[in-house]
C-alpha positions in Angstrom: 145.6 73.2 91.7 145.2 75.5 94.9 147.5 78.6 93.2 145.1 78.4 90.4 141.8 77.8 93.2 143.7 81.3 94.9 143.7 83.4 91.3 140.6 82.7 90.2 139.3 83.8 94.2 141.3 87.1 93.6 140.2 87.4 89.7 135.9 87.3 91.2 137.0 89.5 94.3 138.4 91.6 91.7 135.5 91.3 89.6 133.0 91.7 92.5 135.0 95.1 93.9 134.6 97.2 89.9 130.4 95.9 89.8 129.7 97.3 92.7 131.7 99.8 92.3 130.6 101.1 88.8 127.4 99.5 88.8 125.2 97.8 91.4 126.6 100.0 94.9 125.4 97.1 97.3 128.8 97.8 99.3 128.2 94.2 100.1 130.8 90.7 100.6 131.9 89.2 97.1 129.1 86.7 97.7 126.3 89.2 97.4 127.3 91.8 94.9 128.4 88.8 92.0 124.3 86.9 93.2 123.1 91.0 92.6 124.8 90.8 89.8 122.6 87.8 88.3 119.7 89.0 89.8 120.3 92.2 87.4 120.9 89.6 84.6 118.0 87.0 84.8 119.5 84.8 87.0 118.4 83.6 90.2 121.5 82.7 92.2 121.6 83.8 95.6 124.3 83.6 98.8 123.3 80.5 100.7 120.8 82.0 103.5 119.8 85.3 102.1 117.7 87.0 99.8 118.7 89.6 97.4 116.8 92.9 97.7 
């Protein structure tokens, strides 16, 4: 189970890096990048304790 979680986390890290480099340009942490992507696509996700710009 831990290996699966590690692989999934790495996949999200990689996805966030690609999205940020190609489209978002936040230069932020993974959670902030994914929240910005969600907001850009009609989602309402935000990292805990932070607001998306």
